[in-house]
C-alpha positions as a printed NumPy array, in Angstrom:
array([[-23.002,  27.187,  33.982],
       [-25.066,  26.989,  30.772],
       [-21.767,  27.864,  29.101],
       [-20.472,  24.563,  30.123],
       [-23.124,  22.427,  29.667],
       [-23.244,  23.816,  26.128],
       [-19.399,  22.561,  25.809],
       [-19.661,  19.359,  27.64 ],
       [-22.742,  18.447,  25.085],
       [-21.009,  20.049,  22.076],
       [-17.712,  17.192,  22.803],
       [-19.697,  14.566,  23.716],
       [-21.421,  15.004,  20.137],
       [-17.852,  15.623,  18.309],
       [-16.444,  12.325,  20.322],
       [-18.997,   9.869,  18.799],
       [-18.709,  11.293,  15.522],
       [-14.818,  10.884,  15.452],
       [-15.299,   7.319,  16.886],
       [-18.132,   6.445,  14.006],
       [-16.069,   8.352,  11.058],
       [-12.608,   5.987,  12.264],
       [-14.357,   3.315,  13.152],
       [-16.351,   2.401,  10.36 ],
       [-13.05 ,   3.305,   7.714],
       [ -9.87 ,   2.158,   9.572],
       [ -8.737,  -1.135,  11.032],
       [ -7.917,  -1.217,  14.387],
       [ -5.052,  -1.468,  16.237],
       [ -6.214,  -1.831,  20.15 ],
       [ -9.349,  -3.181,  22.018],
       [-12.138,  -1.149,  22.365],
       [-12.401,  -0.329,  25.774],
       [ -8.825,   1.152,  25.204],
       [-10.281,   3.274,  21.972],
       [-13.063,   4.378,  24.605],
       [-10.59 ,   5.724,  27.514],
       [ -8.383,   7.479,  25.111],
       [-11.193,   9.012,  23.601],
       [-12.27 ,  10.259,  26.675],
       [ -9.428,  11.404,  27.873],
       [ -8.724,  13.228,  24.771],
       [-12.027,  14.71 ,  24.978],
       [-12.083,  15.914,  28.272],
       [ -9.171,  17.76 ,  28.059],
       [-10.871,  19.723,  25.432],
       [-13.509,  20.031,  27.142],
       [-11.541,  21.666,  29.893],
       [ -9.566,  23.865,  28.022],
       [-12.61 ,  25.799,  25.828],
       [-13.777,  26.792,  29.052],
       [-10.951,  29.421,  28.606],
       [-12.908,  30.281,  25.106],
       [ -9.889,  30.717,  22.755],
       [-11.004,  29.656,  19.985],
       [ -7.812,  29.537,  18.153],
       [ -6.638,  26.907,  20.655],
       [ -9.662,  25.1  ,  20.843],
       [ -9.282,  24.215,  16.77 ],
       [ -5.544,  23.909,  17.24 ],
       [ -6.125,  21.239,  20.167],
       [ -8.96 ,  19.472,  18.285],
       [ -6.815,  19.03 ,  15.157],
       [ -4.018,  17.566,  17.223],
       [ -5.948,  15.382,  19.943],
       [ -7.822,  13.733,  16.443],
       [ -4.374,  12.961,  14.8  ],
       [ -2.937,  11.141,  17.713],
       [ -6.051,   9.387,  18.333],
       [ -6.389,   8.293,  14.885],
       [ -2.803,   7.762,  14.46 ],
       [ -2.609,   5.77 ,  17.99 ],
       [ -5.303,   3.653,  17.599],
       [ -5.722,   2.864,  13.826],
       [ -3.753,   1.121,  11.35 ],
       [ -2.66 ,   4.41 ,   9.604],
       [  0.333,   6.226,   8.332],
       [  0.556,   9.782,   9.837],
       [  0.276,  11.751,   6.83 ],
       [ -3.111,   9.598,   6.231],
       [ -4.295,  10.159,  10.105],
       [ -3.058,  14.282,   9.45 ],
       [ -5.102,  14.392,   6.704],
       [ -8.083,  13.176,   8.274],
       [ -8.028,  14.971,  11.26 ],
       [ -7.332,  18.008,   9.02 ],
       [-10.889,  17.409,   7.211],
       [-12.802,  16.709,  10.174],
       [-11.375,  20.081,  11.534],
       [-12.465,  21.613,   8.365],
       [-15.764,  20.385,   7.878],
       [-16.749,  20.665,  11.878],
       [-15.321,  24.259,  11.928],
       [-17.179,  25.624,   8.613],
       [-20.512,  23.867,   9.368],
       [-20.383,  26.123,  12.727],
       [-19.699,  29.337,  11.088],
       [-22.317,  28.099,   8.024],
       [-25.155,  27.652,  11.11 ],
       [-23.666,  30.814,  12.668],
       [-23.929,  33.265,   9.962],
       [-27.003,  31.725,   8.703],
       [-28.874,  32.12 ,  11.881],
       [-27.383,  35.5  ,  12.634],
       [-28.635,  36.422,   9.077],
       [-32.283,  35.797,   9.417],
       [-32.547,  36.222,  13.628],
       [-29.531,  39.513,  14.212],
       [-30.361,  38.895,  17.875],
       [-30.602,  35.459,  18.453],
       [-27.283,  35.407,  20.297],
       [-28.099,  38.05 ,  22.513],
       [-31.275,  37.073,  23.208],
       [-32.007,  36.335,  27.263],
       [-32.714,  32.731,  26.275],
       [-29.394,  32.648,  24.999],
       [-29.228,  29.01 ,  26.516],
       [-32.204,  27.781,  24.643],
       [-30.637,  29.215,  22.039],
       [-27.109,  27.486,  22.294],
       [-28.54 ,  24.591,  22.746],
       [-30.642,  24.743,  19.597],
       [-27.221,  26.056,  17.644],
       [-25.4  ,  23.043,  18.303],
       [-27.791,  20.25 ,  17.883],
       [-28.356,  22.581,  14.026],
       [-24.8  ,  22.413,  13.308],
       [-23.587,  18.767,  14.663],
       [-26.448,  17.003,  12.724],
       [-24.87 ,  18.629,   9.292],
       [-21.199,  17.814,  10.949],
       [-22.884,  14.201,  11.197],
       [-24.943,  14.136,   8.026],
       [-21.983,  15.121,   5.992],
       [-19.305,  12.537,   8.338],
       [-22.269,   9.826,   7.016],
       [-22.116,  10.435,   3.329],
       [-18.125,  10.617,   3.616],
       [-18.324,   7.18 ,   5.61 ],
       [-20.673,   5.996,   3.111],
       [-18.54 ,   7.15 ,   0.014],
       [-15.134,   5.729,   1.511],
       [-16.647,   2.605,   3.483],
       [-14.985,  -0.49 ,   2.712],
       [-11.579,   1.507,   0.66 ],
       [ -9.773,   2.215,   3.674],
       [ -8.002,  -1.165,   4.205],
       [ -4.901,  -2.586,   5.803],
       [ -3.541,  -3.589,   2.333],
       [ -4.274,  -0.055,   1.07 ],
       [ -0.664,   1.4  ,  -0.648],
       [ -0.346,   4.769,   1.5  ],
       [  0.19 ,   7.714,  -1.067],
       [  2.273,  10.706,   0.403],
       [  1.358,  12.866,  -2.138],
       [ -1.613,  13.177,   0.364],
       [  0.367,  15.877,   2.574],
       [  0.119,  18.393,  -0.207],
       [ -3.751,  17.976,   0.217],
       [ -3.722,  18.008,   3.622],
       [ -2.894,  22.409,   3.216],
       [ -6.517,  22.633,   1.852],
       [ -8.362,  22.032,   4.702],
       [ -6.071,  23.385,   6.923],
       [ -6.221,  26.717,   4.951],
       [ -9.776,  26.641,   5.026],
       [ -9.614,  26.42 ,   9.207],
       [ -7.818,  29.679,   9.621],
       [-10.425,  31.497,   6.562],
       [-12.402,  30.427,   8.894],
       [-11.078,  31.472,  11.781],
       [-10.27 ,  34.671,  10.508],
       [-14.165,  35.227,   9.531],
       [-15.305,  34.521,  12.829],
       [-12.847,  37.095,  14.457],
       [-13.694,  39.58 ,  11.884],
       [-17.851,  39.021,  12.252],
       [-16.685,  39.176,  16.467],
       [-14.912,  42.245,  16.115],
       [-16.627,  44.631,  13.66 ],
       [-20.344,  45.226,  13.1  ],
       [-20.781,  44.035,   9.553],
       [-23.774,  44.969,   7.114],
       [-26.181,  42.23 ,   6.409],
       [-24.882,  42.447,   3.155],
       [-21.396,  41.397,   4.442],
       [-22.985,  38.797,   6.83 ],
       [-24.466,  37.12 ,   3.928],
       [-21.456,  36.496,   2.013],
       [-19.442,  35.323,   4.802],
       [-22.266,  32.869,   4.877],
       [-21.54 ,  32.148,   1.425],
       [-17.777,  31.798,   1.951],
       [-18.663,  29.325,   4.532],
       [-20.5  ,  27.295,   2.256],
       [-18.277,  27.125,  -0.571],
       [-15.03 ,  26.489,   1.687],
       [-16.928,  23.242,   3.034],
       [-18.121,  22.526,  -0.619],
       [-14.66 ,  22.804,  -1.611],
       [-13.613,  20.699,   1.041],
       [-15.531,  18.102,  -0.062],
       [-14.947,  18.015,  -3.2  ],
       [-11.021,  17.694,  -2.43 ],
       [-11.766,  14.587,  -0.309],
       [-13.619,  12.592,  -2.77 ],
       [-11.644,  13.752,  -5.757],
       [ -8.509,  12.305,  -3.99 ],
       [-10.802,   9.343,  -2.609],
       [-11.613,   8.963,  -6.743],
       [ -8.099,   8.869,  -8.1  ],
       [ -7.142,   6.217,  -5.572],
       [ -9.692,   4.355,  -6.332],
       [ -8.589,   4.786, -10.057],
       [ -5.103,   4.208,  -8.703],
       [ -6.166,   0.588,  -7.323],
       [ -8.392,  -0.464, -10.165],
       [ -5.532,   0.167, -12.753],
       [ -3.102,  -1.518, -10.2  ],
       [ -5.244,  -4.503,  -9.945],
       [ -6.001,  -4.747, -14.3  ],
       [ -2.19 ,  -4.355, -14.475],
       [ -1.781,  -7.307, -11.908],
       [ -4.32 ,  -9.331, -13.897],
       [ -2.644,  -8.644, -17.552],
       [  0.619,  -9.91 , -15.602],
       [ -1.131, -12.619, -14.324],
       [ -2.605, -13.552, -17.835],
       [  0.794, -13.233, -19.288],
       [  2.267, -15.591, -17.296],
       [ -0.299, -18.398, -17.426],
       [ -0.017, -17.989, -21.152],
       [  3.564, -18.562, -20.902],
       [  3.646, -21.369, -18.806],
       [  0.506, -23.238, -20.363],
       [  2.513, -22.195, -23.762],
       [  5.237, -24.276, -22.265],
       [  3.237, -27.116, -21.152],
       [  1.724, -27.45 , -24.572],
       [  5.301, -27.787, -26.243],
       [  6.66 , -30.121, -23.774],
       [  3.998, -32.422, -24.517],
       [  4.077, -31.934, -28.082],
       [  8.066, -33.393, -27.819],
       [  6.795, -35.864, -25.823],
       [  4.364, -36.846, -27.958],
       [  7.506, -36.925, -30.776],
       [ 10.12 , -38.557, -28.968],
       [  7.412, -41.428, -27.947],
       [  6.227, -41.698, -31.39 ],
       [ 10.33 , -42.066, -32.172],
       [ 10.57 , -44.353, -29.673],
       [ 11.044, -47.415, -32.217],
       [ 13.483, -45.778, -34.332],
       [ 15.486, -45.495, -31.071],
       [ 15.321, -49.141, -30.196],
       [ 15.876, -50.535, -33.629],
       [ 19.459, -47.744, -33.22 ],
       [ 19.895, -49.075, -29.779],
       [ 19.803, -53.015, -31.152],
       [ 21.686, -52.241, -34.03 ],
       [ 24.522, -51.257, -31.568],
       [ 24.324, -53.933, -29.251],
       [ 24.297, -56.051, -32.373],
       [ 27.717, -54.406, -33.209],
       [ 29.254, -54.815, -29.573],
       [ 28.934, -51.308, -29.275],
       [ 28.642, -50.824, -25.114],
       [ 30.245, -47.23 , -24.778],
       [ 27.524, -45.758, -27.443],
       [ 24.602, -47.297, -26.381],
       [ 25.699, -46.21 , -22.91 ],
       [ 25.899, -42.858, -24.372],
       [ 22.806, -42.903, -26.434],
       [ 20.763, -44.023, -23.471],
       [ 22.292, -41.061, -21.26 ],
       [ 21.54 , -38.699, -24.125],
       [ 17.923, -40.058, -23.985],
       [ 17.514, -39.824, -20.369],
       [ 19.053, -36.329, -20.099],
       [ 16.529, -34.832, -22.821],
       [ 14.317, -32.094, -22.012],
       [ 11.755, -34.184, -23.541],
       [ 11.53 , -36.29 , -20.991],
       [ 11.169, -34.604, -17.782],
       [  7.492, -34.032, -16.158],
       [  5.856, -30.845, -16.411],
       [  7.713, -27.917, -14.738],
       [  6.681, -28.01 , -11.241],
       [  8.574, -25.631,  -9.15 ],
       [  6.767, -24.604,  -6.268],
       [  3.002, -24.968,  -5.091],
       [  2.421, -21.057,  -5.347],
       [  0.484, -21.14 ,  -8.491],
       [  1.259, -17.231,  -9.619],
       [  5.008, -17.867,  -7.788],
       [  5.083, -21.134, -10.194],
       [  3.965, -19.432, -13.533],
       [  6.85 , -16.693, -12.535],
       [  9.363, -19.207, -12.229],
       [  8.47 , -21.527, -15.334],
       [  8.797, -18.405, -17.473],
       [ 11.881, -17.343, -16.341],
       [ 13.054, -21.215, -16.226],
       [ 12.457, -21.278, -20.314],
       [ 14.496, -17.516, -20.923],
       [ 17.201, -19.073, -18.619],
       [ 17.041, -22.213, -21.037],
       [ 16.785, -20.253, -24.393],
       [ 19.85 , -18.146, -23.431],
       [ 21.803, -21.695, -21.96 ],
       [ 21.748, -20.289, -18.185],
       [ 21.175, -23.031, -15.543],
       [ 18.885, -22.283, -13.458],
       [ 17.609, -24.107,  -9.998],
       [ 14.598, -22.869,  -8.172],
       [ 13.887, -23.891,  -4.368],
       [ 10.846, -22.579,  -3.052],
       [ 10.042, -24.072,   0.402],
       [  6.233, -24.796,   1.181],
       [  4.55 , -21.98 ,   2.814],
       [  7.093, -19.511,   2.732],
       [  5.64 , -17.406,   0.303],
       [  1.887, -17.696,   1.177],
       [  1.266, -14.3  ,   3.313],
       [  2.589, -12.198,   0.378],
       [ -0.003, -10.282,  -2.255],
       [ -0.126, -11.798,  -6.009],
       [  1.104,  -7.4  ,  -6.847],
       [  3.707,  -7.856,  -4.461],
       [  4.67 , -11.402,  -5.417],
       [  5.212, -10.02 ,  -9.304],
       [  6.784,  -7.183,  -8.651],
       [  9.573,  -8.711,  -6.436],
       [  9.982, -11.942,  -8.058],
       [ 10.248, -10.427, -11.681],
       [ 12.475,  -7.652, -10.756],
       [ 14.887, -10.115,  -9.282],
       [ 15.066, -12.33 , -11.77 ],
       [ 14.71 ,  -9.728, -14.741],
       [ 18.128,  -8.4  , -13.232],
       [ 19.49 , -12.169, -12.481],
       [ 18.699, -12.408, -16.212],
       [ 20.234,  -9.959, -17.84 ],
       [ 23.562, -10.195, -15.404],
       [ 24.096, -13.816, -16.222],
       [ 23.581, -13.399, -19.826],
       [ 26.005, -14.433, -22.804],
       [ 28.485, -15.334, -20.21 ],
       [ 30.057, -19.115, -20.094],
       [ 28.271, -21.641, -17.754],
       [ 26.63 , -18.849, -15.946],
       [ 23.89 , -19.89 , -13.451],
       [ 20.357, -18.494, -11.272],
       [ 19.849, -19.935,  -7.866],
       [ 16.593, -18.886,  -6.334],
       [ 15.298, -20.482,  -3.105],
       [ 12.938, -19.492,  -0.15 ],
       [ 13.336, -20.713,   3.44 ],
       [ 11.833, -19.897,   7.143],
       [ 13.637, -18.785,  10.115],
       [ 13.086, -20.953,  12.545],
       [ 10.932, -19.87 ,  15.393],
       [ 10.332, -16.628,  14.042],
       [  7.838, -15.154,  11.48 ],
       [ 10.38 , -14.627,   8.931],
       [ 10.972, -15.817,   5.702],
       [ 14.557, -15.597,   4.195],
       [ 14.726, -15.342,  -0.102],
       [ 17.96 , -15.55 ,  -1.857],
       [ 19.123, -15.189,  -5.304],
       [ 22.606, -15.945,  -6.58 ],
       [ 23.745, -15.327, -10.082],
       [ 26.615, -14.988, -12.184],
       [ 27.635, -11.644, -12.979],
       [ 30.738, -10.941, -15.155],
       [ 31.236,  -7.248, -13.158],
       [ 30.821,  -5.603, -10.123],
       [ 28.035,  -3.213, -10.468],
       [ 28.186,  -1.095,  -7.82 ],
       [ 30.773,   1.413,  -7.964],
       [ 30.006,   4.232,  -5.038],
       [ 28.62 ,   4.422,  -1.553],
       [ 25.588,   6.133,  -0.723],
       [ 25.137,   6.281,   3.291],
       [ 26.592,   3.218,   3.881],
       [ 25.032,   0.971,   1.103],
       [ 26.131,   0.107,  -2.155],
       [ 24.795,   1.988,  -4.968],
       [ 24.49 ,   0.961,  -8.483],
       [ 26.422,   1.848, -11.313],
       [ 25.142,   5.184, -13.099],
       [ 25.939,   2.997, -16.687],
       [ 23.443,   0.759, -15.62 ],
       [ 20.182,   1.345, -17.221],
       [ 17.32 ,   3.221, -15.56 ],
       [ 14.801,   0.117, -15.358],
       [ 17.187,  -1.83 , -13.106],
       [ 17.171,   1.117, -10.984],
       [ 13.518,   1.811, -10.915],
       [ 13.741,  -2.047,  -9.961],
       [ 15.583,  -2.309,  -7.537],
       [ 13.256,   0.429,  -5.866],
       [ 10.478,  -1.7  ,  -5.994],
       [ 11.803,  -4.162,  -4.394],
       [ 13.287,  -1.943,  -1.821],
       [  9.614,  -0.622,  -1.326],
       [  8.403,  -4.33 ,  -1.132],
       [ 10.609,  -4.823,   1.848],
       [  9.941,  -2.044,   3.819],
       [  6.298,  -2.615,   3.154],
       [  6.448,  -6.392,   4.837],
       [  8.989,  -5.028,   7.678],
       [ 11.958,  -6.818,   6.07 ],
       [ 15.591,  -6.399,   5.614],
       [ 17.675,  -6.491,   2.207],
       [ 21.894,  -7.052,   1.459],
       [ 23.263,  -7.289,  -1.896],
       [ 26.819,  -7.53 ,  -2.694],
       [ 29.132,  -8.413,  -5.207],
       [ 31.252, -11.244,  -4.603],
       [ 34.629, -10.696,  -6.777],
       [ 36.133, -14.213,  -6.159],
       [ 32.937, -16.102,  -7.69 ],
       [ 31.778, -13.927, -10.119],
       [ 28.735, -14.214,  -8.59 ],
       [ 26.151, -11.301,  -7.297],
       [ 24.052, -12.177,  -4.18 ],
       [ 20.684, -10.579,  -2.889],
       [ 19.584, -11.849,   0.571],
       [ 15.76 , -11.   ,   1.519],
       [ 14.16 , -10.944,   4.68 ],
       [ 10.289, -10.786,   5.176],
       [  7.756, -10.735,   8.082],
       [  4.816, -12.675,   7.69 ],
       [  2.238, -10.169,   8.565],
       [  0.293, -10.264,  11.426],
       [  2.62 , -12.332,  13.974]])
């Protein structure tokens, strides 16, 4: 009976610690009452199984149940859920082993004392206090870094090996301690081993989070540099356009004199051609404004200038509110890679063009992005798994650009179709993106 009470108290504390850890770090998918219900079912199941007193089964069940709970209740990728559940299992197990070995070191008869129940309660409170303290430190270090928009790194799968291995070592040490009569020196070494395992896991966890933070900071710096570059080129283009307009306005009197002279000579055809040439002049165009989105407008204006310099007709039709759900870094990667490839393909082709447009699918949360550009040769040579594959003669950057596009499409639960029309010598890219939260 005393063991049953101890086990129930243990799992109650562990359930509270898991809830504190997960609710502070991750974005919930379900309502709180659903979380509590699932947490109660899982930990009551673990409590019932723990009465069998199979330590290996208990630890395996703790790892699996926590993994399923995190994956089902929070917005996490499966490998992130597995990583966090493994870290919790390792920290919890090594806290218990450290306390167990320390108490046995200084009080060899602590666990065989007639007051076994009271001693077990002391052991549980001591070990869970340490576990809660470490979890609280982890929450403090990681709070605010685990967000829904954080990019998930699959390299975390390699780090899972460390806490899982630590759990195995810990269970082995416990089995050795229970099976053999050890000298005080060996018991002290086991205590130190548990402590070092705990420190190693915490260091690996913290270093991993530090690297993620630095990676995010580097991405943000690259994004700011890209924004600055786009804005600089955009405003430089506006400056040149305004300067050309001032020059044209300055020369307008001379143009009027020329038109008057042609009029006196009754050269009506020449007057008509002269006027059309002035009207079509780029110097008389309004300031470049291709869409309402400031960042995207800067990007499009930059590529429009590149197309003008390369004698490529550029047309953009970006409907209002179709790209506002895309983050700036994803927007930059998506449109820059698409337009980079389009400009390269359309260059040095007579009467080449690039058309880019976005629109909403009616009564759906989907945005459709279409890019059509002139392309002299078919870029596809083989097919992989039914999908077109880029020619191996294409540049490596082009391949990485296409991979980046596919990654963003997958992030927004979208779809991409690309094909080449040999009849019109055009390359087509049709991308569907889903507005998140709908």
